PAMAR-136960 format. One line per field, with one value per atom (N, C-alpha, C, O): residue number from 1; residue in one letter; chain; atom name; x, y, z. Coordinates in Angstrom, 3 decimals, padded with zeros to 6 digits. Layout:
N
n: [NUM:...]
res: [A:...]
chain: [A:...]
atom: [CA:...]
x: [X:...]
y: [Y:...]
z: [Z:...]
END
This chain:
165
n: [1:1:1:1:2:2:2:2:3:3:3:3:4:4:4:4:5:5:5:5:6:6:6:6:7:7:7:7:8:8:8:8:9:9:9:9:10:10:10:10:11:11:11:11:12:12:12:12:13:13:13:13:14:14:14:14:15:15:15:15:16:16:16:16:17:17:17:17:18:18:18:18:19:19:19:19:20:20:20:20:21:21:21:21:22:22:22:22:23:23:23:23:24:24:24:24:25:25:25:25:26:26:26:26:27:27:27:27:28:28:28:28:29:29:29:29:30:30:30:30:31:31:31:31:32:32:32:32:33:33:33:33:34:34:34:34:35:35:35:35:36:36:36:36:37:37:37:37:38:38:38:38:39:39:39:39:40:40:40:40:41:41:41:41:42:42:42:42:43:43:43:43:44:44:44:44:45:45:45:45:46:46:46:46:47:47:47:47:48:48:48:48:49:49:49:49:50:50:50:50:51:51:51:51:52:52:52:52:53:53:53:53:54:54:54:54:55:55:55:55:56:56:56:56:57:57:57:57:58:58:58:58:59:59:59:59:60:60:60:60:61:61:61:61:62:62:62:62:63:63:63:63:64:64:64:64:65:65:65:65:66:66:66:66:67:67:67:67:68:68:68:68:69:69:69:69:70:70:70:70:71:71:71:71:72:72:72:72:73:73:73:73:74:74:74:74:75:75:75:75:76:76:76:76:77:77:77:77:78:78:78:78:79:79:79:79:80:80:80:80:81:81:81:81:82:82:82:82:83:83:83:83:84:84:84:84:85:85:85:85:86:86:86:86:87:87:87:87:88:88:88:88:89:89:89:89:90:90:90:90:91:91:91:91:92:92:92:92:93:93:93:93:94:94:94:94:95:95:95:95:96:96:96:96:97:97:97:97:98:98:98:98:99:99:99:99:100:100:100:100:101:101:101:101:102:102:102:102:103:103:103:103:104:104:104:104:105:105:105:105:106:106:106:106:107:107:107:107:108:108:108:108:109:109:109:109:110:110:110:110:111:111:111:111:112:112:112:112:113:113:113:113:114:114:114:114:115:115:115:115:116:116:116:116:117:117:117:117:118:118:118:118:119:119:119:119:120:120:120:120:121:121:121:121:122:122:122:122:123:123:123:123:124:124:124:124:125:125:125:125:126:126:126:126:127:127:127:127:128:128:128:128:129:129:129:129:130:130:130:130:131:131:131:131:132:132:132:132:133:133:133:133:134:134:134:134:135:135:135:135:136:136:136:136:137:137:137:137:138:138:138:138:139:139:139:139:140:140:140:140:141:141:141:141:142:142:142:142:143:143:143:143:144:144:144:144:145:145:145:145:146:146:146:146:147:147:147:147:148:148:148:148:149:149:149:149:150:150:150:150:151:151:151:151:152:152:152:152:153:153:153:153:154:154:154:154:155:155:155:155:156:156:156:156:157:157:157:157:158:158:158:158:159:159:159:159:160:160:160:160:161:161:161:161:162:162:162:162:163:163:163:163:164:164:164:164:165:165:165:165]
res: [M:M:M:M:I:I:I:I:L:L:L:L:T:T:T:T:I:I:I:I:F:F:F:F:L:L:L:L:A:A:A:A:L:L:L:L:V:V:V:V:F:F:F:F:C:C:C:C:V:V:V:V:A:A:A:A:I:I:I:I:T:T:T:T:L:L:L:L:M:M:M:M:M:M:M:M:F:F:F:F:S:S:S:S:A:A:A:A:V:V:V:V:A:A:A:A:F:F:F:F:I:I:I:I:Q:Q:Q:Q:D:D:D:D:K:K:K:K:K:K:K:K:F:F:F:F:F:F:F:F:S:S:S:S:S:S:S:S:A:A:A:A:P:P:P:P:K:K:K:K:E:E:E:E:A:A:A:A:Q:Q:Q:Q:E:E:E:E:A:A:A:A:L:L:L:L:L:L:L:L:P:P:P:P:R:R:R:R:E:E:E:E:K:K:K:K:E:E:E:E:L:L:L:L:F:F:F:F:Y:Y:Y:Y:G:G:G:G:A:A:A:A:R:R:R:R:T:T:T:T:I:I:I:I:G:G:G:G:W:W:W:W:T:T:T:T:L:L:L:L:M:M:M:M:T:T:T:T:F:F:F:F:S:S:S:S:F:F:F:F:L:L:L:L:M:M:M:M:I:I:I:I:L:L:L:L:G:G:G:G:V:V:V:V:G:G:G:G:V:V:V:V:I:I:I:I:S:S:S:S:I:I:I:I:W:W:W:W:D:D:D:D:G:G:G:G:F:F:F:F:R:R:R:R:S:S:S:S:G:G:G:G:F:F:F:F:T:T:T:T:L:L:L:L:W:W:W:W:Q:Q:Q:Q:F:F:F:F:F:F:F:F:F:F:F:F:R:R:R:R:F:F:F:F:V:V:V:V:F:F:F:F:I:I:I:I:F:F:F:F:T:T:T:T:V:V:V:V:Y:Y:Y:Y:K:K:K:K:L:L:L:L:Y:Y:Y:Y:D:D:D:D:M:M:M:M:I:I:I:I:C:C:C:C:F:F:F:F:D:D:D:D:Y:Y:Y:Y:F:F:F:F:L:L:L:L:L:L:L:L:M:M:M:M:K:K:K:K:F:F:F:F:Q:Q:Q:Q:F:F:F:F:F:F:F:F:Q:Q:Q:Q:F:F:F:F:Y:Y:Y:Y:F:F:F:F:P:P:P:P:E:E:E:E:V:V:V:V:E:E:E:E:S:S:S:S:V:V:V:V:Y:Y:Y:Y:K:K:K:K:N:N:N:N:R:R:R:R:K:K:K:K:Y:Y:Y:Y:G:G:G:G:Y:Y:Y:Y:N:N:N:N:I:I:I:I:K:K:K:K:S:S:S:S:Q:Q:Q:Q:L:L:L:L:L:L:L:L:K:K:K:K:L:L:L:L:L:L:L:L:I:I:I:I:I:I:I:I:F:F:F:F:P:P:P:P:A:A:A:A:A:A:A:A:S:S:S:S:A:A:A:A:L:L:L:L:A:A:A:A:A:A:A:A:W:W:W:W:I:I:I:I:C:C:C:C:T:T:T:T:L:L:L:L:F:F:F:F]
chain: [A:A:A:A:A:A:A:A:A:A:A:A:A:A:A:A:A:A:A:A:A:A:A:A:A:A:A:A:A:A:A:A:A:A:A:A:A:A:A:A:A:A:A:A:A:A:A:A:A:A:A:A:A:A:A:A:A:A:A:A:A:A:A:A:A:A:A:A:A:A:A:A:A:A:A:A:A:A:A:A:A:A:A:A:A:A:A:A:A:A:A:A:A:A:A:A:A:A:A:A:A:A:A:A:A:A:A:A:A:A:A:A:A:A:A:A:A:A:A:A:A:A:A:A:A:A:A:A:A:A:A:A:A:A:A:A:A:A:A:A:A:A:A:A:A:A:A:A:A:A:A:A:A:A:A:A:A:A:A:A:A:A:A:A:A:A:A:A:A:A:A:A:A:A:A:A:A:A:A:A:A:A:A:A:A:A:A:A:A:A:A:A:A:A:A:A:A:A:A:A:A:A:A:A:A:A:A:A:A:A:A:A:A:A:A:A:A:A:A:A:A:A:A:A:A:A:A:A:A:A:A:A:A:A:A:A:A:A:A:A:A:A:A:A:A:A:A:A:A:A:A:A:A:A:A:A:A:A:A:A:A:A:A:A:A:A:A:A:A:A:A:A:A:A:A:A:A:A:A:A:A:A:A:A:A:A:A:A:A:A:A:A:A:A:A:A:A:A:A:A:A:A:A:A:A:A:A:A:A:A:A:A:A:A:A:A:A:A:A:A:A:A:A:A:A:A:A:A:A:A:A:A:A:A:A:A:A:A:A:A:A:A:A:A:A:A:A:A:A:A:A:A:A:A:A:A:A:A:A:A:A:A:A:A:A:A:A:A:A:A:A:A:A:A:A:A:A:A:A:A:A:A:A:A:A:A:A:A:A:A:A:A:A:A:A:A:A:A:A:A:A:A:A:A:A:A:A:A:A:A:A:A:A:A:A:A:A:A:A:A:A:A:A:A:A:A:A:A:A:A:A:A:A:A:A:A:A:A:A:A:A:A:A:A:A:A:A:A:A:A:A:A:A:A:A:A:A:A:A:A:A:A:A:A:A:A:A:A:A:A:A:A:A:A:A:A:A:A:A:A:A:A:A:A:A:A:A:A:A:A:A:A:A:A:A:A:A:A:A:A:A:A:A:A:A:A:A:A:A:A:A:A:A:A:A:A:A:A:A:A:A:A:A:A:A:A:A:A:A:A:A:A:A:A:A:A:A:A:A:A:A:A:A:A:A:A:A:A:A:A:A:A:A:A:A:A:A:A:A:A:A:A:A:A:A:A:A:A:A:A:A:A:A:A:A:A:A:A:A:A:A:A:A:A:A:A:A:A:A:A:A:A:A:A:A:A:A:A:A:A:A:A:A:A:A:A:A:A:A:A:A:A:A:A:A:A:A:A:A:A:A:A:A:A:A:A:A:A:A:A:A:A:A:A:A:A:A:A:A:A:A:A:A:A:A:A:A:A:A:A:A:A:A:A:A:A:A:A:A:A]
atom: [N:CA:C:O:N:CA:C:O:N:CA:C:O:N:CA:C:O:N:CA:C:O:N:CA:C:O:N:CA:C:O:N:CA:C:O:N:CA:C:O:N:CA:C:O:N:CA:C:O:N:CA:C:O:N:CA:C:O:N:CA:C:O:N:CA:C:O:N:CA:C:O:N:CA:C:O:N:CA:C:O:N:CA:C:O:N:CA:C:O:N:CA:C:O:N:CA:C:O:N:CA:C:O:N:CA:C:O:N:CA:C:O:N:CA:C:O:N:CA:C:O:N:CA:C:O:N:CA:C:O:N:CA:C:O:N:CA:C:O:N:CA:C:O:N:CA:C:O:N:CA:C:O:N:CA:C:O:N:CA:C:O:N:CA:C:O:N:CA:C:O:N:CA:C:O:N:CA:C:O:N:CA:C:O:N:CA:C:O:N:CA:C:O:N:CA:C:O:N:CA:C:O:N:CA:C:O:N:CA:C:O:N:CA:C:O:N:CA:C:O:N:CA:C:O:N:CA:C:O:N:CA:C:O:N:CA:C:O:N:CA:C:O:N:CA:C:O:N:CA:C:O:N:CA:C:O:N:CA:C:O:N:CA:C:O:N:CA:C:O:N:CA:C:O:N:CA:C:O:N:CA:C:O:N:CA:C:O:N:CA:C:O:N:CA:C:O:N:CA:C:O:N:CA:C:O:N:CA:C:O:N:CA:C:O:N:CA:C:O:N:CA:C:O:N:CA:C:O:N:CA:C:O:N:CA:C:O:N:CA:C:O:N:CA:C:O:N:CA:C:O:N:CA:C:O:N:CA:C:O:N:CA:C:O:N:CA:C:O:N:CA:C:O:N:CA:C:O:N:CA:C:O:N:CA:C:O:N:CA:C:O:N:CA:C:O:N:CA:C:O:N:CA:C:O:N:CA:C:O:N:CA:C:O:N:CA:C:O:N:CA:C:O:N:CA:C:O:N:CA:C:O:N:CA:C:O:N:CA:C:O:N:CA:C:O:N:CA:C:O:N:CA:C:O:N:CA:C:O:N:CA:C:O:N:CA:C:O:N:CA:C:O:N:CA:C:O:N:CA:C:O:N:CA:C:O:N:CA:C:O:N:CA:C:O:N:CA:C:O:N:CA:C:O:N:CA:C:O:N:CA:C:O:N:CA:C:O:N:CA:C:O:N:CA:C:O:N:CA:C:O:N:CA:C:O:N:CA:C:O:N:CA:C:O:N:CA:C:O:N:CA:C:O:N:CA:C:O:N:CA:C:O:N:CA:C:O:N:CA:C:O:N:CA:C:O:N:CA:C:O:N:CA:C:O:N:CA:C:O:N:CA:C:O:N:CA:C:O:N:CA:C:O:N:CA:C:O:N:CA:C:O:N:CA:C:O:N:CA:C:O:N:CA:C:O:N:CA:C:O:N:CA:C:O:N:CA:C:O:N:CA:C:O:N:CA:C:O:N:CA:C:O:N:CA:C:O:N:CA:C:O:N:CA:C:O:N:CA:C:O:N:CA:C:O:N:CA:C:O:N:CA:C:O:N:CA:C:O:N:CA:C:O:N:CA:C:O:N:CA:C:O:N:CA:C:O:N:CA:C:O:N:CA:C:O:N:CA:C:O:N:CA:C:O:N:CA:C:O:N:CA:C:O:N:CA:C:O:N:CA:C:O]
x: [097.578:096.108:095.414:094.447:095.853:095.242:095.409:094.477:096.601:096.764:095.844:095.307:095.623:094.732:093.274:092.589:092.813:091.489:091.379:090.378:092.381:092.448:092.349:091.595:093.185:093.207:091.847:091.429:091.140:089.808:088.869:088.028:088.967:088.058:088.373:087.441:089.593:089.967:089.452:088.910:089.606:089.058:087.580:087.109:086.847:085.379:085.059:084.097:085.803:085.615:085.920:085.197:086.934:087.253:086.203:085.865:085.653:084.548:083.302:082.578:083.039:081.924:082.079:081.143:083.236:083.549:083.442:083.008:083.856:083.736:082.276:081.886:081.448:080.026:079.391:078.680:079.597:078.985:079.362:078.533:080.657:081.033:080.385:079.942:080.270:079.630:078.126:077.589:077.461:075.999:075.573:074.698:076.220:075.733:076.310:075.654:077.545:078.177:078.438:078.109:079.035:079.375:078.087:077.870:077.301:076.027:076.106:075.301:077.120:077.305:076.781:077.097:076.014:075.442:076.438:076.120:077.644:078.660:079.141:079.731:078.917:079.335:078.360:078.635:077.235:076.191:075.998:074.884:077.110:077.061:076.695:076.287:076.841:076.554:075.081:074.603:074.400:072.961:072.190:072.649:070.924:070.134:069.876:069.867:069.677:069.439:068.228:068.264:067.187:065.965:066.317:065.781:067.209:067.563:068.426:068.295:069.351:070.139:069.414:069.770:068.356:067.504:066.660:066.426:066.230:065.407:066.215:065.641:067.472:068.291:068.307:068.540:068.077:068.108:069.488:070.033:070.056:071.430:071.291:070.297:072.306:072.359:073.302:074.505:072.824:073.726:074.073:075.182:073.132:073.417:073.848:073.342:074.814:075.383:074.341:073.445:074.447:073.559:073.614:072.588:074.859:075.168:076.513:077.251:076.813:078.105:079.235:079.349:080.090:081.292:081.043:081.940:079.821:079.545:080.437:080.968:080.590:081.396:082.901:083.635:083.316:084.714:084.928:085.914:083.989:084.090:084.012:084.703:083.120:082.983:084.276:084.728:084.901:086.059:087.241:088.091:087.284:088.299:088.123:089.095:086.922:086.659:086.905:087.388:086.589:086.873:088.344:088.775:089.127:090.573:091.110:091.939:090.645:091.110:090.741:091.528:089.611:089.198:090.075:090.417:090.450:091.378:092.766:093.396:093.196:094.478:094.408:095.401:093.268:093.113:093.160:093.779:092.510:092.552:093.943:094.395:094.627:096.016:096.882:097.723:096.646:097.421:097.165:098.089:095.918:095.660:096.461:097.055:096.499:097.227:098.757:099.410:099.277:100.761:101.098:102.046:100.350:100.703:100.538:101.358:099.540:099.323:100.467:100.932:100.912:102.053:103.352:104.076:103.657:104.871:105.001:106.074:103.955:104.048:104.232:104.895:103.655:103.828:105.319:105.915:105.888:107.311:108.167:109.074:107.870:108.648:108.563:109.529:107.422:107.179:107.498:107.382:107.899:108.278:107.103:107.208:105.942:104.772:104.992:105.759:104.276:104.291:103.112:102.354:102.979:101.866:100.542:099.637:100.363:099.124:098.824:097.656:099.832:099.623:099.204:098.340:099.863:099.409:098.013:097.175:097.719:096.380:095.334:094.297:095.563:094.598:094.364:093.222:095.416:095.274:094.412:093.437:094.758:094.016:092.545:091.624:092.343:090.958:090.130:088.933:090.771:090.065:089.616:088.450:090.496:090.149:088.985:087.984:089.165:088.064:086.796:085.744:086.794:085.586:084.861:083.643:085.632:084.972:084.349:083.244:085.069:084.544:083.235:082.233:083.304:082.105:080.915:079.791:081.106:080.034:079.467:078.254:080.359:079.990:079.137:078.140:079.595:078.934:077.546:076.574:077.448:076.111:075.169:073.971:075.671:074.775:074.522:073.361:075.509:075.344:074.858:073.888:075.479:075.093:073.808:072.820:073.812:072.652:071.423:070.308:071.613:070.459:069.985:068.884:070.941:070.525:070.374:069.321:071.496:071.424:070.441:069.702:070.449:069.581:068.082:067.150:067.912:066.532:065.889:064.750:066.558:065.940:065.911:064.864:067.015:067.134:066.941:066.842:066.880:066.666:067.534:067.092:068.823:069.808:069.909:069.837:070.069:070.211:068.916:068.965:067.790:066.486:066.285:065.530:066.939:066.812:067.434:066.894:068.541:069.289:068.777:068.885:068.225:067.702:066.282:066.096:065.319:063.963:063.312:062.302:063.846:063.254:063.452:062.812:064.310:064.536:063.728:063.842:062.940:062.141:061.341:061.307:060.686:059.791:060.595:060.064:061.819:062.657:062.922:062.967:063.091:063.368:062.240:062.370:061.089:059.901:059.625:059.569:059.456:059.050:060.156:059.890:061.468:062.587:062.826:062.640:063.235:063.634:065.089:065.522:065.845:067.312:067.658:066.964:068.699:069.095:069.078:068.091:070.115:070.190:071.475:072.302:071.598:072.747:073.351:074.572:072.505:072.952:073.824:074.760:073.532:074.378:075.775:076.760:075.854:077.168:077.934:079.159:077.215:077.882:078.440:079.583:077.688:078.066:079.234:080.149:079.211:080.315:081.582:082.635:081.520:082.758:083.219:084.409:082.291:082.604:083.215:084.204:082.647:083.080:084.084:084.764:084.193:085.084:086.113:087.310:085.677:086.574:087.544:088.742:087.099:087.996:088.999:090.185:088.546:089.560:090.625:091.799:090.152:091.111:092.009:093.213:091.495:092.436:093.394:094.562:092.925:093.761:094.886:096.040:094.544:095.565:096.594:097.790:096.160:097.085:098.017:099.224:097.432:098.205:099.216:100.366:098.725:099.629:100.783:101.924:100.490:101.566:102.575:103.785:102.062:102.918:103.853:105.057:103.209:104.020:105.101:106.172:104.814:105.847:106.999:107.998:106.834:107.877:109.028:110.154:108.713:109.731:110.416:111.309]
y: [032.632:032.888:031.814:032.136:030.637:029.582:029.894:029.692:030.392:030.798:031.940:031.953:032.883:034.016:033.529:033.979:032.620:032.041:031.305:031.449:030.508:029.787:030.718:030.478:031.795:032.747:033.462:033.739:033.773:034.382:033.442:033.878:032.118:031.141:030.966:030.781:031.009:030.915:032.134:032.010:033.346:034.501:034.430:034.836:033.912:033.750:032.678:032.853:031.636:030.703:031.340:031.118:032.085:032.789:033.727:033.765:034.517:035.427:034.644:035.072:033.571:032.729:032.173:032.180:031.721:031.213:032.319:032.086:033.519:034.669:034.995:035.188:035.060:035.343:034.255:034.566:033.016:031.886:031.888:031.620:032.201:032.223:033.374:033.214:034.544:035.684:035.517:035.885:034.959:034.802:033.606:033.707:032.455:031.237:030.976:030.384:031.422:031.085:032.230:032.135:033.328:034.413:035.256:035.587:035.576:036.278:037.571:037.832:038.412:039.727:040.820:040.798:041.727:042.762:043.647:044.187:043.804:044.638:044.119:044.882:042.851:042.255:042.595:042.291:043.216:043.452:044.898:045.326:045.703:047.076:047.453:048.586:046.504:046.805:046.537:046.865:045.948:045.721:046.988:047.967:047.013:048.156:048.682:047.885:049.939:050.532:049.852:049.577:049.579:048.979:047.605:047.234:046.811:045.493:045.570:044.780:046.582:046.734:047.130:046.729:047.941:048.344:047.115:046.978:046.262:045.128:044.061:043.302:043.952:042.880:042.885:043.930:041.795:041.598:041.075:040.172:041.669:041.111:039.681:039.281:038.935:037.517:037.333:037.198:037.320:037.170:035.636:035.296:034.767:033.367:032.782:033.143:031.853:031.194:030.301:029.869:029.995:029.063:027.741:027.092:027.297:026.097:026.314:027.234:025.509:025.608:025.541:024.577:026.573:026.556:027.144:027.143:027.654:028.218:029.391:029.509:030.273:031.539:031.142:031.755:030.123:029.654:029.121:029.445:028.313:027.821:028.956:028.952:029.944:031.039:031.823:032.130:032.169:032.940:032.160:032.768:030.875:030.044:030.058:030.187:029.931:030.042:031.429:031.593:032.399:033.813:034.051:034.685:033.550:033.714:032.972:033.510:031.761:030.982:031.705:031.659:032.360:033.095:034.306:034.603:035.037:036.159:035.656:036.309:034.529:034.016:033.613:033.762:033.108:032.743:033.994:033.994:035.024:036.319:036.916:037.398:036.874:037.312:036.470:037.000:035.183:034.301:034.614:034.588:034.907:035.282:036.480:036.493:037.556:038.731:038.441:038.885:037.710:037.425:036.559:036.870:035.541:034.699:035.442:035.277:036.227:036.943:037.965:038.118:038.662:039.545:038.830:039.142:037.838:037.095:036.441:036.508:035.824:035.214:036.238:035.952:037.437:038.464:038.903:039.069:039.082:039.473:038.366:038.650:037.134:035.969:035.870:035.527:036.172:036.102:037.352:037.382:038.394:039.592:040.368:040.903:040.424:041.027:042.543:043.231:042.988:044.424:045.080:044.388:046.364:047.038:046.515:046.356:046.235:045.787:044.384:044.056:043.517:042.139:042.097:041.314:042.991:043.091:043.595:043.023:044.638:045.243:044.244:044.137:043.501:042.512:041.455:041.068:041.006:039.991:040.528:039.891:041.708:042.247:042.576:042.264:043.200:043.549:042.284:042.254:041.236:039.990:039.423:039.065:039.346:038.699:039.509:038.948:040.860:041.668:041.593:041.592:041.524:041.432:040.185:040.176:039.060:037.738:037.740:037.227:038.334:038.323:039.178:038.769:040.345:041.229:040.642:040.749:040.032:039.361:038.262:038.166:037.428:036.356:036.858:036.253:037.968:038.589:038.986:038.694:039.666:040.201:039.130:039.224:038.106:037.011:035.986:035.674:035.467:034.380:034.915:034.389:035.905:036.422:037.177:036.790:038.263:039.195:038.584:038.742:037.918:037.397:035.992:035.830:035.013:033.656:033.448:033.041:033.751:033.482:034.384:033.924:035.660:036.597:036.548:036.535:036.525:036.685:035.332:035.095:034.471:033.185:032.161:031.565:031.940:030.899:031.390:030.569:032.679:033.397:032.809:032.496:032.699:032.170:033.119:032.663:034.394:035.365:035.393:035.453:035.349:035.344:034.055:034.077:032.983:031.756:031.978:031.523:032.662:032.901:034.135:034.231:035.062:036.347:036.559:037.427:035.835:035.920:037.278:037.579:038.115:039.415:040.384:041.434:040.042:040.960:040.492:041.072:039.450:038.958:040.006:040.061:040.853:041.874:042.893:043.462:043.168:044.107:043.699:044.530:042.402:041.857:041.294:040.810:041.375:040.642:040.978:040.073:042.214:042.650:043.096:043.723:042.789:043.118:042.100:040.905:042.540:041.611:041.306:040.246:042.202:042.076:042.480:043.311:041.918:042.098:043.516:043.951:044.260:045.691:046.296:045.606:047.522:048.365:048.136:048.098:047.985:047.708:048.854:048.620:050.127:051.234:051.122:051.308:050.822:050.634:049.453:049.495:048.405:047.212:047.605:047.263:048.308:048.687:049.737:049.682:050.641:051.567:050.868:051.240:049.800:049.018:048.307:048.318:047.676:046.861:047.682:047.270:048.822:049.610:050.725:051.169:051.185:052.317:051.997:052.090:051.612:051.478:050.312:050.498:049.145:048.027:048.218:047.931:048.692:049.023:050.043:049.923:051.083:052.073:051.492:051.740:050.689:050.050:049.080:048.994:048.360:047.447:048.226:047.798:049.345:050.203:050.663:050.604:051.132:051.633:050.473:050.661:049.316:048.176:047.727:047.404:047.724:047.335:048.317:047.919:049.566:050.572:050.418:050.502:050.194:050.062:048.782:048.802:047.712:046.470:046.668:046.066:047.508:047.740:048.671:048.822:049.269:050.145:049.302:049.779:048.025:047.215:046.286:045.529]
z: [011.644:011.603:012.481:013.172:012.469:013.264:014.735:015.513:015.147:016.584:016.914:018.021:016.063:016.355:016.548:017.466:015.690:015.841:017.135:017.837:017.488:018.708:019.982:020.925:019.903:021.021:021.137:022.262:020.053:020.084:020.746:021.533:020.461:021.049:022.518:023.301:022.935:024.352:025.071:026.170:024.474:025.056:025.326:026.388:024.358:024.543:025.628:026.376:025.722:026.785:028.155:029.126:028.210:029.460:029.905:031.088:028.968:029.337:029.726:030.625:029.115:029.463:030.899:031.699:031.167:032.502:033.576:034.704:033.170:034.123:034.386:035.538:033.322:033.480:034.292:035.248:033.981:034.689:036.175:037.045:036.444:037.959:038.602:039.740:038.006:038.636:038.848:039.892:037.847:037.967:038.802:039.662:038.526:039.167:040.547:041.404:040.757:042.040:043.001:044.183:042.500:043.395:043.727:044.892:042.791:042.935:043.696:044.590:043.325:043.961:042.988:041.799:043.491:042.648:041.915:040.856:042.463:041.845:040.511:039.746:040.195:038.951:037.814:036.653:038.140:037.192:036.878:036.575:036.944:036.709:035.239:034.984:034.278:032.945:032.611:031.525:033.547:033.350:033.394:033.982:032.737:032.766:034.204:035.142:034.384:035.747:036.392:037.591:035.662:036.193:036.749:037.794:036.093:036.574:037.799:038.734:037.774:038.978:040.170:041.278:039.994:041.121:041.634:042.835:040.716:041.081:041.775:042.555:041.552:042.085:043.604:044.212:044.201:045.629:046.039:045.405:047.133:047.521:047.973:048.578:047.663:048.058:049.192:048.970:050.376:051.532:051.718:052.130:051.416:051.610:050.292:049.229:050.383:049.199:048.672:049.398:047.330:046.691:047.317:047.518:047.651:048.382:049.058:048.705:049.981:050.741:049.756:048.999:049.756:048.879:047.507:046.664:047.259:045.876:045.545:044.441:046.554:046.277:046.112:045.336:046.852:046.700:045.263:044.602:044.822:043.478:042.439:041.420:042.755:041.770:041.725:040.622:042.824:042.826:042.169:041.519:042.334:041.671:040.206:039.462:039.768:038.302:037.771:036.650:038.539:038.126:037.969:037.006:038.903:038.868:037.629:036.894:037.406:036.239:034.949:034.004:034.854:033.685:033.407:032.262:034.546:034.418:033.893:033.062:034.383:033.972:032.498:031.786:032.017:030.617:029.725:028.661:030.172:029.410:029.359:028.320:030.521:030.578:029.599:028.873:029.615:028.737:027.261:026.449:026.919:025.522:025.124:024.046:026.014:025.735:025.607:024.662:026.557:026.608:025.319:024.598:025.073:023.902:022.591:021.688:022.468:021.207:020.962:019.832:022.038:021.901:021.654:020.709:022.531:022.420:021.024:020.424:020.510:019.222:018.116:017.120:018.271:017.313:017.300:016.235:018.475:018.567:017.918:017.136:018.250:017.720:016.190:015.509:015.707:014.236:013.491:012.266:014.184:013.515:012.904:011.800:013.665:013.140:012.870:013.544:011.860:011.577:012.353:013.031:012.247:012.917:012.437:013.257:011.159:010.629:011.050:011.260:011.188:011.643:013.117:013.512:013.948:015.363:015.394:016.091:014.674:014.652:014.224:014.879:013.142:012.695:013.816:014.066:014.467:015.529:016.623:017.023:017.123:018.239:017.857:018.612:016.694:016.312:016.050:016.336:015.504:015.271:016.633:016.797:017.563:018.851:019.491:019.937:019.514:020.144:019.410:020.050:018.030:017.253:017.483:017.662:017.482:017.728:019.100:019.281:020.117:021.440:021.518:022.103:020.914:021.053:020.298:020.788:019.137:018.421:019.295:019.484:019.832:020.712:021.937:022.331:022.478:023.621:023.217:023.914:022.066:021.657:021.255:021.522:020.615:020.110:021.202:021.467:021.826:022.789:024.142:024.688:024.671:026.021:025.970:026.595:025.223:025.267:024.611:025.108:023.548:022.799:023.397:023.925:023.249:023.615:025.151:025.641:025.896:027.342:028.099:028.969:027.755:028.491:027.990:028.794:026.717:026.204:025.881:026.283:025.195:024.793:025.916:026.166:026.590:027.582:028.975:029.887:029.205:030.462:031.611:032.716:031.208:032.232:033.422:034.564:033.202:034.315:035.163:036.391:034.488:035.203:036.065:037.038:035.714:036.457:037.835:038.843:037.877:039.157:039.902:041.124:039.146:039.741:039.193:038.341:039.627:039.081:039.327:038.691:040.226:040.465:039.249:039.202:038.298:037.177:035.907:034.826:036.098:034.957:034.304:033.075:035.049:034.453:033.697:032.743:034.041:033.313:031.852:030.944:031.676:030.311:029.547:028.422:030.216:029.616:028.157:027.325:027.835:026.455:025.565:024.540:025.920:025.073:024.014:024.245:022.854:021.774:021.822:021.370:022.355:022.445:023.885:024.471:024.448:025.807:026.257:026.850:026.010:026.392:025.813:025.218:025.997:025.647:024.228:024.083:023.198:021.864:021.369:020.604:021.798:021.370:021.926:021.212:023.188:023.819:023.240:023.130:022.871:022.256:020.908:020.607:020.086:018.793:018.877:018.055:019.809:019.999:020.304:019.787:021.182:021.456:020.234:019.919:019.520:018.335:017.225:016.619:016.953:015.762:016.029:015.103:017.264:017.553:018.596:018.325:019.812:020.932:020.732:020.949:020.339:020.156:018.999:019.168:017.843:016.819:017.217:016.867:017.988:018.472:019.431:019.368:020.375:021.375:020.669:021.047:019.667:018.903:018.174:018.178:017.564:016.893:017.873:017.585:019.051:020.061:020.574:020.732:020.816:021.274:020.210:020.504:018.940:017.857:017.727:017.490:017.878:017.764:018.924:018.715:020.138:021.281:021.045:021.303:020.550:020.309:019.243:019.318:018.259:017.238:017.682:016.979:018.831:019.409:019.982:020.126:020.308:020.933:019.942:020.321]
END
């Protein structure tokens, strides 16, 4: 259980690193496809780097975050095999990691970073009017769909696949 909690925290750190590198350093519009349509339309392309080497730093951090996410997957499966996990143990591990991540995403990213601290608006001030009168970031229906249906279903499928081996 301690390893599962640790892996969930590492997953959240990796996602934070990924978001930070995309917003603060790389600043490419294609990374913001989950933003509301109004925000996507308001975004101005950033041809010039924030500072010399910013995109290199961003891509390095992005690569590191992908490796961390991959590591979470590999370690969670490998440890499950090593410990002789059942379907339900694999399922619980996967659904726990995804649930912690999604709650973290909804609370920290969408509410605190986007709405309270206006992190995204600091780097992209042209979208400030899109988020001005919102109480919550955006796409709450999509977030809840992932939290309550998609992630548990993906966890069940992954757990079943792991028990085949």
